C-alpha positions as CSV (number, residue, x, y, z in Angstrom):
1,M,21.8,-0.5,45.7
2,T,19.2,0.6,43.4
3,E,17.6,-2.0,40.9
4,A,18.4,-1.2,37.1
5,L,15.6,0.5,35.6
6,K,13.6,-1.5,33.3
7,E,13.2,-0.6,29.7
8,T,9.7,0.2,28.6
9,K,8.3,-0.9,25.2
10,A,8.8,2.2,23.6
11,Q,12.5,2.7,24.8
12,R,13.1,-0.8,23.4
13,V,11.9,-0.7,19.9
14,E,13.6,2.6,19.4
15,R,17.1,1.0,20.7
16,L,16.5,-2.1,18.4
17,K,16.1,0.5,15.8
18,R,18.9,2.7,16.2
19,E,21.0,-0.9,16.7
20,L,19.9,-1.9,12.9
21,N,17.9,-0.8,9.7
22,P,16.4,-4.3,8.9
23,W,16.5,-3.2,5.4
24,E,20.0,-3.9,5.3
25,A,20.1,-6.9,6.8
26,Y,18.4,-9.4,4.5
27,A,21.3,-11.8,4.8
28,D,20.3,-12.5,8.2
29,I,17.1,-13.8,7.0
30,Q,19.1,-15.8,4.4
31,R,20.6,-17.4,7.6
32,F,17.7,-17.7,9.4
33,A,16.1,-19.9,6.8
34,R,19.4,-22.2,6.6
35,E,19.6,-22.5,10.4
36,G,16.0,-23.0,11.3
37,W,13.1,-20.9,13.7
38,D,16.2,-21.4,16.8
39,S,18.5,-19.5,14.8
40,V,16.2,-16.3,15.1
41,P,16.9,-14.1,17.9
42,P,14.2,-12.3,19.9
43,E,14.4,-9.2,18.5
44,W,13.5,-10.4,14.7
45,F,10.0,-11.4,16.1
46,A,9.5,-8.9,18.2
47,A,10.5,-6.0,15.8
48,Y,12.8,-6.5,12.7
49,F,10.7,-9.3,10.5
50,R,8.1,-6.6,10.3
51,W,10.5,-4.4,8.0
52,W,9.9,-7.1,5.8
53,G,6.2,-7.5,5.7
54,I,6.8,-10.6,7.8
55,Y,4.6,-11.2,11.3
56,S,4.4,-14.5,13.3
57,Q,1.1,-16.8,12.8
58,G,-1.0,-17.0,15.5
59,D,-3.2,-20.4,15.9
60,G,-6.4,-18.9,15.2
61,V,-7.8,-20.1,18.9
62,G,-7.8,-16.1,19.8
63,A,-11.0,-16.2,17.2
64,I,-12.8,-18.5,19.8
65,G,-11.6,-17.5,22.9
66,G,-7.9,-18.7,24.0
67,K,-6.1,-16.9,27.2
68,G,-7.6,-13.4,27.7
69,G,-9.2,-13.8,24.0
70,E,-5.9,-14.3,22.5
71,G,-3.9,-17.4,20.9
72,K,-0.5,-18.4,20.8
73,A,1.8,-18.0,18.2
74,V,2.8,-21.2,15.9
75,R,5.8,-22.1,13.9
76,H,4.4,-20.1,10.7
77,L,4.6,-16.7,9.5
78,M,2.2,-14.2,8.0
79,V,4.2,-12.4,4.9
80,R,2.4,-9.1,3.5
81,I,2.8,-8.2,0.1
82,R,3.1,-4.2,-1.0
83,I,0.9,-3.4,-4.1
84,P,1.1,0.5,-4.2
85,N,-2.3,1.7,-5.9
86,G,-3.3,-1.8,-5.5
87,V,-2.1,-2.4,-9.3
88,L,-0.6,-5.5,-10.7
89,E,-0.1,-7.7,-13.5
90,S,-1.9,-10.9,-14.5
91,Q,1.7,-12.9,-14.4
92,Q,2.2,-11.3,-10.8
93,L,-1.0,-12.5,-9.3
94,R,-0.4,-16.0,-11.0
95,T,3.0,-16.0,-8.9
96,I,0.8,-14.9,-5.7
97,A,-1.1,-17.7,-6.5
98,D,1.6,-20.1,-7.2
99,L,3.2,-19.3,-3.5
100,A,-0.8,-19.3,-1.8
101,E,-0.6,-22.9,-3.2
102,R,2.5,-24.0,-2.5
103,H,3.3,-22.0,1.1
104,G,-0.1,-20.6,2.3
105,R,-2.5,-23.7,2.2
106,G,-3.9,-22.1,-1.2
107,V,-5.7,-19.2,-0.2
108,A,-4.5,-15.9,0.5
109,D,-6.0,-12.4,1.6
110,I,-6.7,-9.1,0.5
111,T,-6.5,-5.9,2.6
112,V,-8.1,-3.1,2.9
113,R,-4.6,-1.4,2.2
114,Q,-4.0,-2.9,-1.4
115,N,-2.1,-5.4,0.2
116,I,-1.8,-9.4,-0.3
117,Q,-1.4,-11.4,2.4
118,L,-0.3,-15.2,2.8
119,H,0.0,-17.0,5.9
120,W,1.3,-20.1,7.1
121,V,4.7,-19.3,5.3
122,T,7.5,-21.4,6.8
123,L,10.9,-19.8,7.9
124,E,12.5,-21.9,5.3
125,S,10.6,-21.2,2.7
126,L,11.2,-17.1,2.5
127,P,14.0,-16.3,0.5
128,E,12.1,-18.9,-2.7
129,V,9.1,-16.7,-1.5
130,F,10.8,-13.2,-1.3
131,H,13.1,-14.2,-4.6
132,A,9.4,-15.4,-6.8
133,L,8.3,-11.7,-6.1
134,W,11.3,-10.0,-7.0
135,L,11.7,-11.6,-9.7
136,Q,8.1,-10.5,-10.9
137,G,9.1,-6.6,-9.7
138,V,7.0,-7.0,-6.2
139,T,8.2,-6.8,-2.9
140,T,6.7,-7.4,0.5
141,M,9.0,-4.6,2.3
142,G,7.4,-1.8,4.0
143,S,4.5,-3.4,4.3
144,C,5.0,-3.3,8.1
145,G,7.2,-1.4,10.8
146,D,7.6,1.7,11.6
147,V,7.6,2.8,8.3
148,T,5.3,4.2,5.4
149,R,3.2,1.4,5.2
150,N,1.8,1.0,1.2
151,V,0.5,4.0,-0.5
152,T,-3.2,3.2,-1.5
153,G,-4.9,4.9,-4.5
154,C,-8.4,5.0,-6.0
155,P,-8.1,1.1,-7.7
156,V,-9.9,2.6,-10.7
157,A,-7.4,5.9,-11.2
158,G,-6.8,6.5,-15.0
159,L,-10.0,4.8,-15.7
160,A,-13.0,6.2,-13.6
161,A,-14.8,8.8,-15.8
162,D,-16.0,11.7,-13.3
163,E,-12.2,11.7,-11.8
164,L,-10.3,14.6,-11.5
165,L,-6.9,13.4,-11.9
166,D,-5.4,10.4,-12.3
167,A,-3.1,10.3,-9.0
168,S,-1.2,6.8,-9.6
169,P,1.8,7.9,-10.9
170,L,2.5,9.9,-7.7
171,V,1.5,6.8,-5.5
172,L,4.8,5.4,-7.3
173,E,6.9,8.4,-7.1
174,A,6.0,8.6,-3.4
175,T,6.5,5.0,-2.7
176,A,10.1,4.7,-4.4
177,L,10.9,8.0,-2.4
178,V,10.6,6.5,1.3
179,N,10.7,2.4,0.4
180,G,13.7,1.3,1.0
181,N,15.2,4.5,2.1
182,A,17.8,4.6,4.9
183,D,16.4,8.2,5.7
184,F,13.0,6.8,6.3
185,Y,13.3,3.4,8.1
186,N,12.4,4.8,11.7
187,L,10.0,7.0,11.8
188,P,8.1,6.7,15.3
189,R,5.1,4.7,14.4
190,K,3.5,3.2,11.2
191,F,2.3,6.1,8.7
192,K,-0.1,5.8,6.4
193,V,-0.6,7.7,3.2
194,S,-3.5,8.2,0.8
195,I,-3.1,9.9,-2.6
196,S,-6.2,10.2,-4.9
197,G,-7.8,12.2,-7.5
198,C,-11.1,10.1,-7.1
199,R,-14.7,12.1,-6.2
200,A,-15.7,9.3,-4.6
201,W,-12.8,9.2,-1.6
202,C,-12.5,5.8,-1.7
203,T,-9.4,5.5,-0.3
204,Y,-10.8,7.3,3.0
205,P,-8.5,10.5,3.2
206,E,-9.9,11.4,6.6
207,I,-8.6,8.1,8.3
208,N,-4.7,8.6,7.1
209,D,-1.7,10.0,8.1
210,I,-1.7,11.7,5.1
211,G,-4.3,12.6,2.9
212,L,-4.1,14.0,-0.6
213,T,-7.1,14.7,-2.8
214,A,-7.7,16.2,-6.1
215,V,-9.5,19.1,-6.1
216,R,-10.2,22.2,-8.7
217,H,-8.9,25.8,-7.9
218,P,-12.2,27.8,-8.7
219,A,-10.2,30.6,-9.8
220,T,-7.5,28.8,-12.2
221,G,-9.3,25.7,-12.7
222,E,-5.9,24.1,-11.7
223,I,-6.5,20.6,-10.4
224,G,-4.3,20.1,-7.4
225,F,-4.5,18.5,-4.2
226,A,-6.1,19.3,-0.7
227,V,-4.0,17.9,2.2
228,R,-5.8,16.4,5.4
229,V,-3.1,15.1,8.1
230,G,-3.4,13.2,11.3
231,G,-6.4,11.1,10.9
232,G,-6.4,7.8,11.7
233,L,-8.4,5.4,14.0
234,S,-7.5,2.3,16.7
235,T,-6.2,4.2,19.6
236,D,-8.3,8.0,20.1
237,P,-10.1,7.8,16.7
238,H,-9.1,10.9,14.7
239,L,-10.1,12.8,11.8
240,G,-7.6,14.3,9.6
241,V,-6.8,18.1,10.0
242,K,-7.5,20.2,6.9
243,L,-4.7,22.0,6.1
244,D,-5.2,26.0,4.1
245,A,-3.0,25.2,1.6
246,F,-3.6,24.4,-2.0
247,V,-0.9,21.6,-3.0
248,T,-0.1,21.8,-6.9
249,R,0.7,18.1,-8.7
250,A,4.6,20.0,-9.2
251,Q,4.5,20.6,-5.6
252,A,3.0,17.2,-4.1
253,L,5.6,15.2,-3.5
254,A,7.8,17.8,-1.7
255,V,5.2,18.3,0.5
256,F,4.7,14.5,1.1
257,R,8.2,14.2,1.8
258,A,8.3,17.2,3.9
259,I,5.2,15.7,6.4
260,A,6.8,12.4,6.3
261,E,10.4,14.4,7.7
262,I,8.3,16.1,10.7
263,F,7.1,13.0,11.6
264,R,10.3,11.0,11.1
265,D,11.5,14.2,13.5
266,S,9.0,14.2,16.5
267,D,10.9,12.9,19.1
268,V,7.8,13.7,21.2
269,L,6.1,11.0,19.6
270,R,8.7,8.5,20.4
271,Q,7.8,8.1,24.2
272,N,4.8,6.0,24.0
273,R,3.9,3.5,21.6
274,E,-0.1,3.8,21.9
275,R,0.5,7.5,21.3
276,A,3.0,7.7,18.6
277,R,0.9,7.9,15.6
278,L,1.2,12.1,13.6
279,K,-2.2,12.1,15.2
280,F,-1.1,12.8,18.2
281,L,0.6,16.2,17.6
282,F,-3.1,17.6,17.8
283,L,-4.3,15.5,20.5
284,Q,-1.9,15.8,23.0
285,H,0.7,18.2,21.7
286,G,-1.1,21.5,20.8
287,W,-0.3,21.3,17.3
288,T,-2.6,23.3,15.2
289,A,-3.3,23.3,11.6
290,E,-1.5,26.8,11.3
291,R,1.2,25.6,13.0
292,F,1.5,22.4,10.5
293,K,1.5,24.4,7.5
294,A,4.0,26.4,8.9
295,A,6.2,23.5,9.8
296,I,5.9,22.3,6.0
297,E,6.5,25.6,4.2
298,E,9.6,25.7,6.6
299,R,11.1,22.8,5.1
300,L,10.0,23.7,2.0
301,G,11.4,26.8,1.6
302,A,8.4,28.4,0.4
303,P,4.5,29.3,1.0
304,L,2.2,26.9,0.0
305,A,-1.3,28.6,-2.0
306,P,-4.3,29.5,0.2
307,G,-6.7,26.4,0.3
308,V,-9.7,25.9,-1.5
309,D,-13.5,24.1,-0.8
310,D,-13.2,20.8,-1.6
311,D,-16.2,18.5,-1.8
312,P,-16.0,15.3,0.6
313,P,-18.7,12.8,-0.5
314,D,-22.2,12.3,1.4
315,D,-21.9,8.5,1.1
316,A,-20.5,6.7,3.9
317,Y,-20.1,3.7,1.7
318,R,-17.5,4.2,-0.9
319,D,-16.4,2.3,-3.2
320,H,-16.7,1.3,-7.1
321,V,-18.5,-2.2,-7.3
322,G,-20.7,-2.6,-10.2
323,V,-20.6,-1.5,-13.7
324,H,-18.9,1.6,-14.3
325,A,-18.2,3.3,-17.7
326,Q,-14.5,4.5,-18.2
327,R,-13.2,7.8,-19.3
328,Q,-12.1,6.1,-22.5
329,P,-15.5,5.4,-24.9
330,G,-16.4,2.0,-25.4
331,Y,-15.0,0.7,-22.0
332,S,-16.5,-0.7,-19.1
333,Y,-14.8,-1.4,-15.8
334,V,-16.7,-4.0,-13.2
335,G,-16.2,-4.3,-9.7
336,V,-17.0,-7.2,-8.2
337,A,-17.6,-8.0,-4.2
338,V,-14.2,-10.6,-2.3
339,L,-16.3,-12.2,0.4
340,R,-14.0,-11.5,3.4
341,G,-11.1,-10.2,1.1
342,R,-9.9,-14.0,0.5
343,L,-9.0,-15.8,-2.4
344,T,-8.2,-19.5,-3.2
345,A,-5.5,-19.9,-5.7
346,E,-7.6,-20.9,-8.4
347,Q,-9.6,-17.6,-8.0
348,M,-6.5,-15.9,-8.7
349,R,-5.7,-17.5,-12.0
350,I,-8.9,-17.0,-13.3
351,A,-8.6,-13.2,-12.5
352,A,-5.8,-13.6,-14.3
353,D,-7.1,-15.0,-17.0
354,L,-9.7,-13.1,-17.8
355,A,-7.6,-9.8,-17.3
356,D,-5.3,-11.4,-20.0
357,R,-8.5,-12.2,-22.7
358,Y,-10.3,-9.0,-22.4
359,G,-7.6,-6.2,-21.0
360,T,-6.2,-3.1,-23.2
361,F,-5.0,-0.1,-23.2
362,A,-1.4,-1.8,-23.0
363,A,-2.3,-4.5,-20.3
364,S,-5.3,-5.8,-18.7
365,A,-5.5,-4.9,-15.3
366,F,-6.3,-6.4,-11.8
367,R,-7.0,-3.9,-9.4
368,L,-7.7,-3.9,-5.5
369,S,-9.7,-1.8,-3.6
370,R,-10.0,-0.8,-0.1
371,T,-12.7,-1.2,2.5
372,S,-12.0,1.0,5.7
373,S,-8.5,2.3,7.0
374,R,-5.9,-0.6,6.1
375,P,-4.4,-2.1,3.5
376,P,2.1,-1.9,-4.1
377,A,5.8,-2.0,-3.8
378,S,8.6,0.5,-4.3
379,R,11.4,0.7,-6.5
380,S,14.3,-1.6,-6.6
381,M,17.1,0.4,-5.0
382,P,21.1,-0.5,-4.8
383,P,23.0,-0.4,-1.3
384,R,23.3,3.2,-0.1
385,S,26.5,4.1,1.0
386,G,27.9,2.9,4.3
387,A,25.7,0.5,4.5
388,A,27.7,-2.9,5.9
389,P,29.1,-4.7,3.3
390,S,28.2,-8.2,5.0
391,R,24.6,-7.2,4.3
392,A,22.9,-8.2,1.3
393,R,20.0,-6.1,0.4
394,A,17.1,-6.8,-1.6
395,P,15.3,-4.8,-4.0
396,S,12.1,-3.3,-3.4
397,S,10.0,-2.7,-6.5
398,A,7.0,-0.9,-8.0
399,S,3.9,-2.7,-9.3
400,S,5.4,-3.0,-13.2
401,R,3.7,-2.3,-16.4
402,S,4.5,-3.0,-20.1
403,P,4.7,-1.0,-23.2
404,R,1.6,0.8,-24.2
405,R,-0.8,-0.4,-26.8
406,K,-3.2,0.5,-28.9
407,A,-6.8,-0.6,-27.4
408,S,-9.2,-2.1,-29.8
409,R,-12.1,-3.7,-28.0
410,G,-13.1,-5.4,-24.2
411,G,-14.9,-4.6,-21.0
412,S,-13.3,-4.2,-18.2
413,W,-14.0,-6.3,-14.9
414,R,-13.6,-5.3,-11.0
415,L,-14.0,-6.9,-7.8
416,S,-14.8,-4.0,-4.8
417,S,-12.9,-4.3,-1.7
418,N,-9.8,-5.8,-3.9
419,A,-10.9,-4.5,-7.7
420,C,-9.8,-6.1,-10.4
421,R,-10.4,-4.9,-14.4
422,D,-10.0,-6.6,-17.4
423,S,-10.5,-6.1,-21.1
424,S,-9.2,-7.2,-24.5
425,S,-6.4,-5.9,-27.4
426,S,-5.9,-7.1,-30.4
427,S,-1.9,-5.9,-31.0
428,G,1.0,-4.2,-29.3
429,S,2.9,-6.1,-26.1
430,T,1.9,-9.6,-24.5
431,S,2.4,-8.3,-21.2
432,R,-0.7,-7.4,-19.1
433,V,-1.3,-6.0,-16.0
434,A,-3.5,-6.9,-13.1
435,R,-4.7,-3.9,-10.9
436,T,-5.6,-4.5,-6.7
437,A,-7.2,-1.7,-5.2
438,A,-8.8,-1.6,-2.1
439,A,-12.3,-0.3,-2.3
440,S,-13.5,1.2,1.1
441,T,-16.6,0.1,2.2
442,G,-16.9,1.0,5.5
443,S,-17.5,4.1,7.5
444,P,-14.4,6.6,7.9
445,T,-15.2,6.1,11.8
446,S,-16.6,2.4,12.1
447,G,-13.0,0.6,10.6
448,S,-16.0,-1.2,8.8
449,R,-14.4,-3.5,6.3
450,A,-17.2,-3.8,3.7
451,R,-19.5,-2.1,2.1
452,R,-23.4,-2.5,3.5
453,S,-25.5,-0.8,1.2
454,R,-27.8,-1.7,-1.6
455,S,-27.4,-5.5,-1.0
456,T,-26.7,-7.1,2.0
457,A,-24.9,-10.2,0.0
458,R,-22.1,-7.4,-0.2
459,S,-21.6,-6.8,3.2
460,S,-18.1,-7.8,4.4
461,M,-16.9,-7.8,0.5
462,P,-13.7,-6.3,-0.6
463,T,-13.6,-5.2,-4.3
464,T,-11.5,-6.0,-7.5
465,S,-11.9,-4.5,-10.7
466,V,-10.5,-5.5,-14.2
467,S,-9.7,-2.8,-17.1
468,A,-7.5,-1.3,-19.1
469,A,-4.3,0.2,-17.5
470,P,-1.1,1.4,-19.5
471,S,2.0,0.3,-18.1
472,A,5.6,0.7,-18.4
473,A,9.0,-1.1,-19.7
474,I,10.7,-3.6,-17.0
475,R,14.3,-4.1,-17.3
476,P,16.7,-6.0,-15.3
477,W,17.6,-5.1,-11.7
478,P,20.2,-7.4,-9.9
479,G,18.9,-9.0,-6.5
480,P,21.0,-9.7,-3.3
481,S,22.1,-13.0,-4.6
482,G,22.4,-11.8,-8.3
483,F,19.8,-13.3,-9.6
484,A,17.5,-10.5,-12.4
485,C,14.7,-8.7,-10.7
486,R,12.4,-6.9,-12.5
487,R,12.7,-3.0,-11.6
488,P,9.6,-1.5,-13.0
489,R,9.0,1.7,-13.8
490,W,5.5,3.3,-14.0
491,P,5.3,6.5,-16.0
492,R,3.0,9.2,-15.9
493,R,0.1,8.5,-18.6
494,S,-0.7,10.2,-21.6
495,S,-3.8,11.6,-21.8
496,V,-6.0,9.0,-23.9
497,C,-6.3,7.2,-20.0
């Protein structure tokens, strides 16, 4: 009698994903919080929690040794908060500060993919943490797991004087398309996307699964996007392959969806967890740029225009640290380095206060910027047809914005690697926006988390910036327990921004 074959890691994860869409199982998390740690099945720690931005928390011993260089998991959790394009309202930042103080031992970490992480969160407090975030239009959904991770963008989108295009509305459209969408909960592996109109390429598009960078067509003058696919570090580092395609603004979301579907439907990538990223279509399965473009065009049902030359920056260290003039005359933003990306609750409140005091152009803005290849939220969605009625679904929400108002005076403030901007205003809405933008400060191939440039004091420092940013109206959206979540909408900015 032959012994039954043991499942591989990849087979087990694929089976778990087929059996349950974790986004439809929020009621289970509520039950775990009531019943305690021992009620949590192993598959939740191994997989499902990650779709909600939750990881097990290590004891820290691995940093100084531990068995095999690793510590042990403790009965606490890490919660990753998704912040599309790194944009936060000041009140949202204060809420995160309160949660860090109450549940995270007083600190929060900015990531290089424009997320904020809380550590040492207890299982029992998860519903309280989620509800507090949802009421502010922020979510943890989709910040981990085999899904499209936080879509990153330039932290000074709409502000940089030399940007080609403000791509931040597209970032939010892409987030709303996939986050919480059952069509995209089961990808072969994590899927990282960067969409930016920044000339500095501060989001490092070369090391994302999709890198859309703004480019001006030399013949027509139209601003569209160049496309790179299959970038990534970690196992077998690989720079993204540039496709021979010029993608217009109107085509960008459809192209993004087509690439995500190509990745989702590539069953060949589901055989080995260590070889499951999009880049392995090129590295191991014989795909070429021509084949990939043809696959996109097949899904679009139309050809893409031939590509044009783009202009990659020469500087390997790309960020927006320092004082820079905005495109709005008379205003500036300030990029400030954050040591190791760690902020205390009090520091976050001070940043929010600065945004409130000096923010203009509809809202003060706190923006997180990135440093290497790693880390906002998506719109709320009602339960999809066919979802189990007994499973409550939590809303996923994009970073919210307040109604536009006329700017009068003020400057801007920003932290690099996690950017925060601020300006003041004399009229209009009282709502303030804090933007976060993880500013890259490492070489695309180094994985460095901090810019090593003019001053050694800036090493290993994420950045933040404060400046003026427009915002959008927020309307009530029912949460899983009947409370009203704020479902933000971030419309395209007018030419003033």
